[in-house]
C-alpha positions, 0 to 999 in steps of 0.5 A: 771860772769855777772855784769848787776844786778837788785837791790835785784832781781837776785840770786847769786850762789857761786859755788864749793868753800872752804866755812868756815862753822860752824868752818871748811872748807867744799867744798860747794856752796852757793845760795844768794837770796834777799841779804840773804844766801838761801842755803849752799849745796854740790849739783850743783846749778845755780843762775842768776849770777854764781861765780866760786870759785873752789879752792878759800876760801869763808869766811864771810865779814870783820866787822870793829867796829872802823873806823873814817870816817870824814863825816861830817868834814874833807871831803878833807880826805874822806867821807862815799863814798870813805871810803866804796869803799876802804873798799870793796876792802879789803873785808870789808862789814860792818863798824861802824863809830866812831865819830872824828870831831863832837860829836854824843850825841843827836838825831840831831847829830845821825840822821845827821850822819845816813843820810850821811851814808845812802846816800853815804856808799856802805857798811852797817854801824853802829854808835857809840855815843861819845865822852862821858865826863863831858858835856854829860855823863848823856845822856847814858840812853836817847841815849839808848832809840834811839837805840844807845848802844855803847859809846866812852870814853877817859880816857885821852886827848883830850876828857878825861872823869873824873873818877867819870863820868866814873863810873857813865857811866858804871853803866848806861851801866849795866842798859841799856844793852849798852857798853862803848868803852875806849881809855885807856891811863893814863892822868897823865903819858901822861901829865908828858911825853909830858912835859918831851919830849916837846923839842925833835924832833926825830921821836920816841918822840911821841911814847916814850910819850905814854908808855905801862904802861900808857895803862895798868894802864888805863885798870886796872882802867876801869876794876875795875870800870866795875867790881864794877858797873857790867858795860860792857867795851871794850878796843879799839886799844890795843897796848902792852903786858902790856895791854894784861896782864891787860885784862887777869887779868880783865877777870879772875876776872870776869869783863865783858870786851873785847878788840881789837887790830889793824893791825899796832900794829901787823906789825910795831914797833918803829923801823919802826917809825924811818924809816917812821916817821910821817906816823906811828904816831897814838895813842896809839903809836907803841911799841916794838917787844915783844908787837907785838908778844904778841898781835898775841899770845893774838889773837890766844889764845882768850884773845883779841877778835877782830881786828879793823882798827882805820881808821883815814886818814890824808893827806900827808901835814898833815903828812909831817909837822911831819918831822920837828916837830913830835908833829904837825903831824896828828895822824892817818892812813888809814886802811880799805882796808888792815886790812884783807890782813894784818891779812891773810899775816902776821898772817895766812900765817905765822902760827901765827893765825889759819884760825878759829882765822882769821875768829873769829877776823875779823867777828864772834866776832865783830858781836857777841860782838857788837850785829850786827844781821845776820852778822859775819858768813856764815849761812842760813838766814844770810846777804850774806856778803861774800868774795872769796879769792885766798890764793896764789894771791899776790898783791903789795898794792898802797894806791894812787889807793885806798884812797882819801888821796893817801897813806898808811903805807902799800904802796909797801908791797906785801900781800895775802888775797885781795878778788877776789870777794865780795858779799854784799847787794844782789849784786856783789860789787867786781868782779875780784878785781875791785869795781863794786857795784852800790847800797848803804848799810844800817844802822845797829843797835847794841845790845852788848852782 
């Protein structure tokens, strides 16, 4: 395989792989031209560049619709360039930027973020608007005319939207064909428990202060408002069995609601937080083993539609302060490089999810629900976002070689599912497990459905 490629000129043939196509694995080859899938065939094909995929899995590139990139803002943590490089090494070919440092709620803030991504991101990217609350909740219709169709909303600290504003925003989502993305935890419960546990300094205090009841109650409320208004809701980073049960009830009531969970809720529990301390602090917090297993089951049964990273890295210094005072530690972890390997290793390889579920939650459903055209599946005419996996290859993960912050909660863990090759944007992006991409990605609009 050659690495000397011309921008969007040379064709790429992925030959003799086990291609996930139309719901099953087929022995086939794929021809890529001008960044699109031109042909899927059992016949022998040749490209300007040829990738030998014999005995390997050929799957659609991973889509993460929930990543905090920190650009602009905390550039000492990362930026679009470093995040997208890390993402590609884990098979991710598209991510959607979730605001973290600075609101995206007008044309100026949207264009600033879009231009930064176009300048620096090696993969295709989208942008969510947010955080929507009292000061800007009336702007959904205006922002929708600009093509922004997804809006982040908190039901709790630190960017809480009031109930009367949430119901109006859900009404606006119905009118505009947009969707609200909810961080769902009940503020009254958090207020009470943060005060109750304020003097604790053990590593579980920050987890005990965010119980599953807070998540479930907030979901029930959001779902009720969505049902009444006809609005479209999506629950981000679902972490608990009670949360899953609330989602199921809402679906059975006919509410237009979907949800996502994250790899850390599928692998770690509060027991792990006792060992890794502030390095496993995030919001919502980790729960119990029963919650972890319930989330895997919900993915396999289709109650939870997708997995995202909630990627939000902090430095070791920002984490280490939590050993003396967990309340002060940064509440986020890096995840774009490990999302797919975690799902492959701890879900698919252990029989908790099928291959079809793996593809559905990591690519197909994010593309469908968020309306990211031409992505999420291997089909003629789609963007050639393709990962090639050796299902037996194990790699010991080392975040210091991948992330700008130099660490990951998965450090030292041996996992399968890291891509040998990644094709995106009309070129080889990862070759023999090494980042080689030259060109930048492009901005993609979303149209939720």
